[in-house]
C-alpha positions as CSV (number, residue, x, y, z in Angstrom):
1,M,3.7,11.7,-9.5
2,P,2.1,15.0,-8.9
3,T,4.6,17.2,-7.1
4,T,5.0,20.7,-6.1
5,Q,8.8,21.8,-5.5
6,G,9.4,17.9,-4.5
7,F,6.2,17.3,-2.7
8,K,4.6,14.2,-3.5
9,D,0.6,14.2,-3.4
10,Y,0.2,10.7,-2.2
11,Y,-3.8,11.1,-2.1
12,A,-3.6,12.2,-6.0
13,V,-1.0,9.2,-6.5
14,L,-3.7,6.6,-5.4
15,G,-6.6,8.6,-6.8
16,V,-8.7,9.3,-3.7
17,E,-10.2,12.0,-1.6
18,K,-8.2,13.4,1.8
19,T,-11.1,11.9,3.6
20,A,-10.8,8.5,2.4
21,S,-11.1,5.7,5.0
22,Q,-8.4,3.4,5.7
23,D,-10.7,0.5,4.3
24,D,-10.8,2.6,1.1
25,L,-7.2,3.0,1.0
26,K,-6.6,-0.7,1.0
27,K,-9.2,-1.6,-1.3
28,T,-7.6,1.2,-4.1
29,Y,-4.0,0.2,-2.9
30,R,-4.9,-3.6,-3.8
31,K,-6.7,-2.7,-7.3
32,L,-3.6,-0.4,-8.1
33,A,-1.2,-2.7,-7.1
34,R,-2.5,-5.7,-9.1
35,K,-3.0,-3.6,-12.1
36,Y,0.6,-2.1,-12.1
37,H,2.3,-5.2,-10.7
38,P,5.7,-5.9,-12.6
39,D,5.0,-9.6,-13.1
40,L,1.5,-8.7,-14.8
41,N,3.3,-5.8,-17.0
42,P,6.7,-7.4,-18.0
43,D,9.1,-4.8,-19.6
44,D,6.7,-1.9,-19.1
45,K,8.9,0.8,-17.5
46,T,5.9,2.9,-17.0
47,A,3.8,0.3,-15.0
48,E,7.2,-0.7,-12.8
49,D,7.5,3.3,-11.9
50,K,3.5,3.6,-11.0
51,F,3.9,0.5,-9.2
52,K,6.6,1.8,-7.0
53,E,4.5,5.2,-6.6
54,I,1.5,3.6,-5.4
55,N,3.7,1.3,-3.0
56,E,5.5,4.6,-1.4
57,A,2.0,6.4,-1.4
58,Y,0.1,3.7,0.7
59,E,3.2,2.9,2.9
60,V,2.6,6.5,4.1
61,L,-1.0,6.9,4.2
62,S,-1.7,3.3,5.7
63,D,0.0,4.3,9.0
64,P,-2.3,6.6,10.9
65,E,0.4,8.3,12.6
66,N,2.4,9.1,9.5
67,R,-0.9,10.4,7.8
68,T,-1.4,12.7,10.4
69,K,1.8,14.2,10.2
70,Y,1.7,14.3,6.2
71,D,-1.8,16.0,6.2
72,R,-0.4,18.4,8.8
73,Y,3.0,19.1,7.7
74,G,3.0,18.6,3.9
75,Q,6.1,18.3,2.3
76,Y,8.3,18.5,5.7
77,W,6.2,15.5,7.4
78,R,9.2,13.3,7.4
79,H,11.4,15.9,9.2
80,A,8.5,16.6,11.6
81,E,8.8,13.1,12.4
82,A,12.5,13.2,13.4
83,S,12.2,16.1,15.5
84,G,8.5,16.7,16.5
85,A,7.3,20.0,14.8
86,P,5.4,22.4,17.1
87,E,1.8,23.4,17.2
88,G,2.8,26.4,14.7
89,G,4.9,24.3,12.1
90,V,4.6,24.6,8.4
91,A,1.5,24.3,6.8
92,S,0.3,21.3,5.2
93,D,-0.5,23.2,1.8
94,P,2.6,22.1,-0.6
95,G,2.0,25.5,-2.6
96,F,3.6,28.2,-0.5
97,D,3.4,32.0,-1.3
98,E,5.3,34.8,0.2
99,S,2.9,35.9,2.7
100,E,3.6,32.5,4.5
101,F,7.3,33.8,5.5
102,S,5.7,36.7,7.2
103,N,7.3,35.3,10.5
104,Y,10.9,35.5,9.1
105,G,13.0,38.6,8.1
106,G,13.0,37.0,4.6
107,F,13.2,34.0,2.5
108,D,16.8,33.5,3.5
109,D,16.3,33.2,7.1
110,F,13.1,30.7,6.7
111,I,15.6,28.5,4.6
112,N,18.6,29.0,7.3
113,E,16.2,28.0,10.0
114,L,15.1,24.8,8.0
115,L,18.6,23.7,7.2
116,H,19.8,25.1,10.5
117,R,22.4,27.4,9.0
118,Y,22.6,29.7,11.8
119,G,26.0,29.8,11.6
120,Q,26.1,31.0,8.1
121,G,24.4,34.2,8.0
122,G,20.7,32.9,9.4
123,K,19.6,34.2,13.1
124,Q,18.3,31.6,15.3
125,R,14.5,32.4,16.2
126,S,12.7,31.2,19.3
127,S,12.1,27.9,20.0
128,A,8.5,28.4,19.2
129,Y,9.2,28.3,15.4
130,Q,12.2,25.9,15.6
131,Y,11.5,23.1,13.2
132,Y,14.3,20.7,13.5
133,S,16.1,19.3,16.8
134,T,19.3,20.5,17.5
135,A,21.1,18.5,15.1
136,A,20.8,19.1,11.4
137,P,18.8,16.2,9.3
138,P,21.7,13.9,8.2
139,D,20.9,13.4,4.7
140,V,18.9,16.9,3.7
141,E,20.5,17.9,0.6
142,S,19.9,21.5,-0.7
143,D,20.8,23.4,-3.8
144,F,18.7,26.4,-2.5
145,D,21.4,28.5,-4.3
146,Q,19.8,27.4,-7.5
147,G,16.4,29.1,-7.5
148,Y,15.5,28.3,-3.9
149,R,14.6,24.7,-4.6
150,S,15.1,21.8,-2.1
151,V,15.1,18.1,-2.3
152,Y,14.6,16.4,0.8
153,H,15.5,12.6,1.4
154,S,13.3,10.4,3.6
155,Y,16.0,9.9,6.3
156,A,13.2,8.6,9.0
157,P,11.0,6.3,7.4
158,Q,8.5,4.0,8.5
159,P,10.8,0.9,8.3
160,D,7.7,-1.8,7.7
161,T,7.5,-2.6,3.9
162,E,4.2,-3.4,2.0
163,A,4.7,-5.2,-1.3
164,A,2.0,-6.9,-3.7
165,F,3.1,-10.6,-4.7
166,V,1.2,-12.1,-7.2
167,L,0.7,-16.2,-7.5
168,T,-0.6,-18.6,-9.8
169,L,-3.7,-20.4,-8.9
170,A,-1.7,-23.7,-8.5
171,E,1.1,-22.1,-6.5
172,A,-1.3,-20.5,-3.9
173,F,-3.3,-24.0,-3.6
174,S,-0.4,-26.1,-3.2
175,G,2.0,-23.5,-1.6
176,V,5.4,-22.3,-2.9
177,T,8.8,-21.3,-2.1
178,K,9.7,-17.9,-3.8
179,E,13.1,-16.2,-3.9
180,L,12.7,-12.3,-3.2
181,S,15.1,-9.5,-3.6
182,L,14.4,-5.8,-2.5
183,E,16.2,-3.0,-4.3
184,G,19.4,-4.7,-5.2
185,E,19.6,-6.7,-1.7
186,T,20.7,-10.1,-1.0
187,P,18.2,-12.6,-2.5
188,F,15.9,-14.6,0.2
189,K,13.7,-17.1,0.1
190,V,10.0,-17.2,1.3
191,R,7.8,-19.9,1.7
192,I,4.0,-19.3,1.1
193,P,1.6,-21.8,2.6
194,A,-0.8,-23.8,1.0
195,G,-4.2,-21.9,0.5
196,A,-3.3,-18.5,0.1
197,K,-5.9,-16.2,-0.9
198,P,-6.5,-12.8,-2.5
199,G,-5.7,-10.2,0.2
200,S,-3.9,-12.5,2.6
201,R,-1.0,-10.9,4.2
202,I,2.5,-12.6,4.9
203,R,4.9,-10.9,7.5
204,I,8.6,-11.7,7.2
205,K,10.4,-10.1,10.3
206,G,13.6,-8.3,9.7
207,Q,13.1,-7.9,5.8
208,G,11.7,-4.2,5.6
209,R,13.6,-1.0,5.2
210,T,16.4,-0.1,7.2
211,N,15.7,3.0,9.6
212,P,19.0,5.0,8.7
213,I,18.9,6.5,12.5
214,T,18.3,3.3,14.6
215,Q,20.0,1.1,11.7
216,K,17.2,-1.6,12.6
217,R,15.2,-3.1,10.0
218,G,11.4,-3.3,9.8
219,D,9.3,-6.1,8.7
220,L,8.0,-7.3,5.1
221,Y,4.3,-7.7,4.4
222,L,3.3,-9.2,1.3
223,T,-0.2,-8.8,0.0
224,I,-0.9,-12.0,-2.0
225,D,-2.9,-11.6,-5.2
226,L,-3.7,-14.2,-7.7
227,E,-3.5,-14.4,-11.5
228,P,-6.7,-15.0,-13.7
229,H,-7.1,-19.0,-14.1
230,P,-8.9,-19.9,-17.4
231,F,-11.3,-22.3,-16.0
232,F,-11.1,-21.8,-11.9
233,A,-12.2,-18.9,-9.8
234,L,-12.0,-18.3,-5.8
235,D,-15.3,-16.7,-4.4
236,E,-15.5,-14.6,-1.4
237,T,-16.2,-17.7,0.7
238,Q,-13.2,-19.5,-0.5
239,N,-15.0,-22.0,-2.5
240,L,-13.6,-22.7,-5.8
241,T,-15.9,-22.2,-8.6
242,C,-16.1,-23.1,-12.5
243,E,-18.4,-23.1,-15.5
244,V,-19.4,-26.4,-17.5
245,K,-21.2,-26.3,-20.7
246,I,-23.6,-29.0,-21.8
247,A,-25.7,-29.8,-24.8
248,P,-29.4,-29.1,-24.6
249,D,-30.2,-32.9,-24.9
250,E,-27.9,-33.5,-21.8
251,A,-30.1,-30.9,-20.0
252,V,-33.2,-32.5,-20.9
253,L,-32.2,-36.3,-20.3
254,G,-29.4,-35.7,-17.8
255,S,-25.9,-36.9,-18.1
256,E,-22.3,-37.7,-16.4
257,L,-19.5,-35.8,-17.0
258,Q,-15.7,-35.7,-15.9
259,V,-14.8,-32.5,-14.3
260,P,-11.8,-31.1,-13.5
261,T,-11.0,-30.3,-9.7
262,P,-7.3,-29.6,-8.0
263,D,-7.1,-33.4,-7.4
264,G,-7.8,-34.4,-10.9
265,L,-10.9,-35.7,-13.0
266,V,-14.0,-36.2,-10.9
267,K,-17.5,-37.7,-12.0
268,L,-20.4,-35.2,-12.1
269,K,-24.1,-36.2,-12.2
270,I,-26.0,-34.0,-14.1
271,P,-29.7,-34.4,-13.3
272,A,-32.6,-34.2,-16.0
273,G,-34.2,-31.1,-16.5
274,I,-31.5,-28.7,-15.4
275,N,-31.5,-25.1,-16.4
276,S,-28.6,-22.9,-17.5
277,G,-27.3,-21.0,-14.6
278,Q,-27.8,-23.5,-12.0
279,T,-24.9,-24.5,-9.7
280,L,-24.1,-28.0,-8.7
281,R,-21.9,-28.8,-5.5
282,L,-18.9,-31.1,-5.4
283,R,-18.3,-31.2,-1.7
284,Q,-14.5,-30.8,-0.5
285,K,-13.2,-30.5,-3.7
286,G,-12.5,-27.0,-3.4
287,W,-9.8,-24.8,-1.9
288,K,-7.7,-25.6,0.9
289,T,-7.9,-23.5,4.5
290,Q,-5.7,-22.6,7.0
291,K,-7.2,-25.3,9.2
292,G,-6.0,-27.9,6.8
293,D,-9.6,-29.2,5.4
294,R,-11.2,-28.1,2.1
295,T,-13.8,-26.0,0.7
296,D,-16.4,-27.1,-1.9
297,L,-16.3,-26.9,-5.9
298,L,-19.3,-25.1,-7.1
299,V,-20.0,-26.0,-10.8
300,T,-22.4,-23.6,-12.6
301,I,-23.9,-25.3,-15.6
302,K,-24.4,-23.5,-19.1
303,I,-26.6,-24.7,-21.9
304,V,-24.7,-24.3,-25.0
305,T,-27.4,-24.3,-28.1
306,P,-25.9,-25.4,-31.5
307,K,-25.8,-23.1,-34.5
308,G,-27.8,-24.0,-37.6
309,D,-24.8,-24.6,-39.6
310,Q,-23.4,-27.0,-37.0
311,L,-26.2,-29.3,-37.1
312,S,-26.5,-32.5,-39.0
313,D,-29.4,-33.2,-41.3
314,L,-30.6,-35.9,-38.7
315,E,-30.0,-33.6,-36.0
316,R,-32.1,-30.7,-37.6
317,T,-34.8,-33.4,-38.3
318,S,-35.1,-34.7,-34.7
319,Y,-35.6,-31.0,-33.5
320,E,-38.1,-30.2,-36.0
321,T,-40.0,-33.5,-34.7
322,I,-39.4,-32.5,-31.0
323,R,-40.5,-28.8,-31.7
324,A,-43.7,-30.2,-33.5
325,N,-44.7,-32.5,-30.4
326,R,-43.6,-30.3,-27.6
327,T,-45.9,-30.2,-24.7
328,V,-44.5,-27.7,-22.6
329,N,-44.6,-24.0,-23.4
330,P,-41.8,-22.0,-21.4
331,H,-43.2,-18.6,-22.6
332,A,-47.0,-19.0,-22.6
333,D,-47.5,-16.6,-19.7
334,L,-45.8,-13.7,-22.0
335,E,-49.3,-13.4,-23.9
336,T,-50.9,-12.6,-20.5
337,M,-48.0,-10.2,-19.2
338,R,-49.0,-6.6,-18.9
339,L,-47.2,-3.4,-17.2
């Protein structure tokens, strides 16, 4: 993760500009969460670490108040959240040079003020420059004596937690109960209702992070994503879609096929003269909705032409007879076509 003296550049983690809208942040987060989700990258420690980074970044930037503090105070934004930093607080730029400490007697004075070490050689400044509240942050660890480097822990985080959750198409269609465990805590069960779709958010009260100050737990928000299926897909209108291949004679003469649906095989009539790419509709054989009804299954037809070495002698002779006696020329207009 991009850092400067412990600073985490959440915009760089998500790969977005600082001016990105909340919708852009959400779209980028969902794309990355799916790409690096542990369920889709088993035994991949790099992907697991990246998944944690993007979740941390999105948790901060998706909250408008926290994002404002992050943009304004940079690496000290969490401490500003706890104490309310003044208008003249620390600049948001994570890289500081010596000129930024000109309001202090020296770098040690700046450090003493940040850590509230006024009784250890530091001199307390006026309230206009006081960054922390009266009490020092409870879990700020420091090793400034070793090269003036600080390690800040998030002691007042946003308690609500965002997580991506990947389901199979069958699990999402029928509903499923999953067991979750967050950061080594006691596992708990979550019921995913039937008809979940990509982007659905499920709120689980009291299962988010614990605020160390209030000791209250926030909520857990699960964003649903679906594993790719070899046959079915879900479109933006919640219709289920699939592609069915047919032979040229079936396209010319028409046919009847047994087509898979979530409820089992269903008879589908292929009309004579259908073209490749046309879509047929099986009503109420698609996805489940929150109202309890069903969408449609959209079947796209693909005409598959056999290769020469796949034809029997009889088939080849039949196709040659058809060509010799064909009355329709589908490409006749090419001869008169001009730019």
